[in-house]
C-alpha positions, 0 to 999 in steps of 0.5 A: 083429786077434787072429784074423788070421793074420800073412800076412793082417795083413801084407797089410792093412798093405801095402794101408794103406800103399799108400793113404797111410794110414801111422799105420794101416800103423804100427801093422799092422807093429808088431802083426806084429812083437809076435807074430813079432820077426823078420818082416824084411818088416814090419821093412823097411816099417816103416822105409820108413814111418819114412823117409816120415815124416822119422824117419831114425835109426829108419828107419836102424835098422829096415832094417838089422836087416831086411837082416841078416835077409834079406841077399838082398833087393834092395828092402831094399838099394835102400831102405837106399840112400835112407835113407843118401842122406837122412842125407848118407852117399853113399858108404854109400848108393852101396854099398847101391844097388850091392848091390841090383844085384848081386842083381838086375842088372834092378832098374829103381828102383835103377838111377834111385836110383844114377844120381840120387845119382851125378849129385849126386855130379858122376860124371855120365858114370855116372849118365847110363848108369844112368838110361839103363838105368832107362829101357830096362828100364821105359820107363813108369818116370817118375823117371828120365826126369825125373832124366835130364831133370835132368842133361841140362838141367844140361849145357845140352842143353836140347831133349833135357832138355824132352823127358825132361821131357815123357815123365816128365809124360805117364807121371805126369800126377799128379805136380806135382813132375815137371811143375814140373821141366819148367816151370823148364827152359822159362826157359832155352831162348831158343825160349820166349816170355813168352807160351809160359811163361804158357800152359804154367804155366796147363796145369800148373795145370789138371792140379794146382790145379784138382782142389783148388779143392774144398778151399778154404773161407772164412777165420776170420781175425778183422779186429781192426785192432789185433791184429799181422798174422801173416805165414808164409813157407814154404820148403825153403831156410831153410839154407845157401843163396842164398834164406836169405840174402836172407830174413835181412835181411827177416826182421830188419826186420819191425816186430815190433810190428805183424807176427808171423813164422812160418817153415814149414820144409821142411828135411830136413837143418837147419844153422847158417843154419837155426838163425840163421833160427829166432832171427829168426822169432816161430814156427818150424814144422818141417814137412818130414814133413807131406803138402800136405794137412796143411800147409795145415791147419796153416797155416790153423789158425795163422790166418795173414793172409798167406802167402808162397811162397819156392820156386814151381816149384823143387825141393821146392816146396809149391805144392799147399798154395798151391792149397788157399788156406789164408790169405786172401792169398798171395804169391810172392816170391824164388826164381823170377822168373816166374809160378806158374800157380796162380790162388789165389796173389794177388801176386808181389813183383818190381821195374822191373828184372826187370818193367818196366811194361807186362810184367804180362800175362805172369803169373797174379799181380798183380805188385808192384814193391818201390820199390827192388830185388827182393833184400835182401841182407846180408853173410855172417858169413865172417870178413875180406871178400876184396880187391876191389882190381884186379889188374895183368895181363890181365882175366879174365872170369867166370860162376859161375852154373848151367850150364844157363844156358850156352846155345849162343848164351851160348857164341857171345857168349863166344867172340866176346868173347874173339876180341875181347880176345886177352889175356883169359881166362874162368872157369866154374862147371862141376861135371861133366867133360862140362859142361867139355868142351862148353866146351872143343868150342867153343873148338877150333871158334873156334880159341882156346887151351883154356888161356884158359878155367879152371873152378871146381866147387862151393866153400864160401861163404868160397872162393867169395867 
């Protein structure tokens, strides 16, 4: 487009970017930079495209150049923070968000991003203040509502958390992942029955799955009984994560004479466990930069026979891939002991302990009960195993589970337990001070010594064991 002015070409590239046509937008920004190498807005947005497509180092270099050219650009600083956050450079990301807010104190998106990052770093009181400020500045901005919901859920304030999630889904009914946050939180609340949960999941599917039914097409997999069956696993957790530890033994036990294993990895920051999993599968696909539509096409092109979802409604799920039915048989397993609500998922793996016979009506999938146990676990490589020998002295009760599951009813039971066993103590996993104070308040009300409860935060696997 040699006759277009730079301003006009930038406008066209920006329109392409906003419509999701990233490759064409990238070409437009690059054409502008050929003409004006120091066009700050094009450098900035080319960096944003690189961020969106998972090219984090390139994104960082581009946005840093833009910031150097336009140090007063609050949006530049905000997006720099997002890149640094993805690169796990948290301190620098905080500084970038703070710099954006110093330039524009009423920048709701930067307030939300800073609050979300501080929450991840266990600075919960500060995080809550920033998220609530983002909501005050822009009450119709959905993301701070859902991030506040996450914070409240993790603190055990389930009623308020669910209300925040519902506000977010009303504001952005098109964002399935925001709606998934609500579904996950409902499982922690004693007021929701299995029938309620199924209905909520079906409502999610009516919004997000039904519009994709037209994308389902006949499968072209050959029916040759002599060929190997192709099984694909989709997960954001092929990394140091509990789900990965359960999967490794399953991958190792696949009969490679009859099964070819594909892993579709949505991991953004691979680690040593990622490398280990790669050695246990036949075909590895790095898909974190693919849209749901493109990932579904990749699965279809690989002629997968059985596609296994390993996230359901947990974080970074790909249920909208499964909604397109890219494989003839689809299964959900491991991360979410519930229904997905997706009619294109045929089966869910479970066992008789999780789902006693007669409970199948609570799921949209057909339940397949494994003959032994749902879990498939092997000892992690952490050196010498810690001693399990009973130590003399008073008993210690412990719960190192997700603090969101510490409901008021659970706290009441623990208080009663310690009343009945007066020499015992309790150790809990609780990341933030507000979490711990909630437990201490329950102890004070019950006239129990606060010294009888202690807390641990996140620990390495070795220290955890």
